[in-house]
Phi, psi and omega in degrees: 000131180291141179282144177287133177300149187304319185266005178281123182297142173288169178298322178296319178293323178297320177295318179296321179293322178296320178295318179298318180298321178297316181291321178296323177296321178295322178292321177300320178296321177296322178295318179299322178295331178278348181081025177235158182270333187225161174228140174257114182260111184255344179282118184298331176295319179290324174301317178296318180297318186281332186239336187094353179277118185252014184291333180084179176052038180218146176253159180230130177248118186242131175200197175301139181086196185287129178288169181237128172262124177257117185220202177219176189301339179299333185250011186306307182290322181296333182272351182304318181294349183267002180303326180295338184245350183207144169282138181247126177246124178265120181275150174240006176224216181287157178297315183297323177295318180294318178296318180299323179295319178297316180295324178297319178296319179296319180294317181296326180278000179074023184256348183265116179226070181097145183224123175275130177251149178275086183297338178274002177225321183289119185288162177299324178295315178297318181299314181296319180294319180294316180297320179295317180294322180290320177299321179296333180260010178061035172268124182295126181257355181295338181260018173281129186241110174292138180228163171232141177070021186302311179262328180302324178295329176287330184277348185302312181267122183269143174273179184299324179296316181294317180296321178295321180293321176295316179299321178297318178297319180295314180297322178298313184288330176295315177298323179296318180296315181300321178291318182294326180298335178296337181262352185287133178203152175304138183102338174291144180272162176302317180295322179295317180290324176301314180297320180296315182295316180291326175298315181296324177294316183291322179292342177267003173110007178291143172294335180161178175293146181289336181197178178295113183300136179257120173235106188236112182262145175055228183297339179297339180293350178282354176262107185305324180246048181295148175250126184301148185224172177284054181256132182286136175279130185246156176290157180060032174229163177275158177221112180266126182236115177242113188216158179206152175246145172252129182220122178053036175090355182243154191240149166250160183204110182224159174222138170226148177239128183242164166236130177272083183104232184281138176284125178288148174287142356264029190292330177297316177297316182299321180301313180298323180292315180296319179297317178298317179297318179299310185292326178294316180291317181299322181294339183267358181292126175190162177301137177100334179285143182268161176299325179293322180293318178295318179301318183293328179296310179292320183294326179295318178301314183288321180293317180298334179274357176095013184240023184304319182288345181267004174251090195257016178221173179290166184290327184180194186199164173292157184220138179184237177286335166257149179290322177243113176212179181290148002273159176264147177241101182196181182304326189257020182258044184294334185258002182260090179274140180289150176230154173303131183104345172290147171238125185226156172264150169239116188214064175293157179205157173230131186232119183248107181306135180081353182242303181153187181217157175231128172222138178232122189225130172231168182247129186237135170266130178280128180250175181299331184248356182170250184206160173228126179282119178279349178265157182225354181292146177299161177237354185289155186291332178296316179293327183278004177257114186233000000 
């Protein structure tokens, strides 16, 4: 059998390149709507989405024809497989100077007619430095257009490949949790269990945790974004675990609340209310429903039970290459209607200062007719009693 040439793309790379070309075409169309010929992509997550390159610390210039990735020597070999879809420029100075040189070449060739900047990512300092470098090279900066959501709007609706990658991350983290629970025992600290859970995710192939893992025992669970500490986990207390895995650039995000032994009062009651709120909101997921409407469904269940003031955050958020992205599910999301291809979390919670908290979170893909739960772990209180 003949050996494949070193630079010949594999079938997987060919599929990835075809997907990148489709996404780059969508960005070019967005640029045309803005009245500019090119876009400067400075957000590394967006560079990864558009090209498949996840190395970071690189900018992407997209316009008619082959785009340009501006990077440095650390990524030279890693970027070789991307030659079929992008020209690669290795900088030997600052990023803004290298970008300005590429733009100067485009301007000299008469191909640069306006540049969209990622105003929601490109800092004021970077903006000033780029404009100064371009002026020095006589590149017109009057047609530079700051934008928001330039690529994020393209990322809102996930294709089948993206949904599969999110589902893979979720399955990975679920297996990791089940394995880590085998080591859980009273006297173990929050930090120790956090380390065990993240170890289990990495041994199963995670690139790393999707965010700072939350392990909140007892009264610490009343802090929605608690950071684990060298605090001992005790029996007959609750343990809130909010964890996620990142795999191939995509994230999972789930929460489960357990009791190690007997459920303390009133946490058993609270668990049932949160579960009811979760299931009511999840059942209402479908195209056309707004984030505010879903939030109100869950919030009504919790408010009617007398705990409305203890549900102090939104119901959920979009999930993808960022852990928190559009669409948002909250009180003020009246204009954010769900579409098929969105992936969102549903995570109602009740937090009682000095007692603890309960949050139950799963990840849902919006389908043409409703929703599909990408998570599979049980949610009933019997399973959550260990």
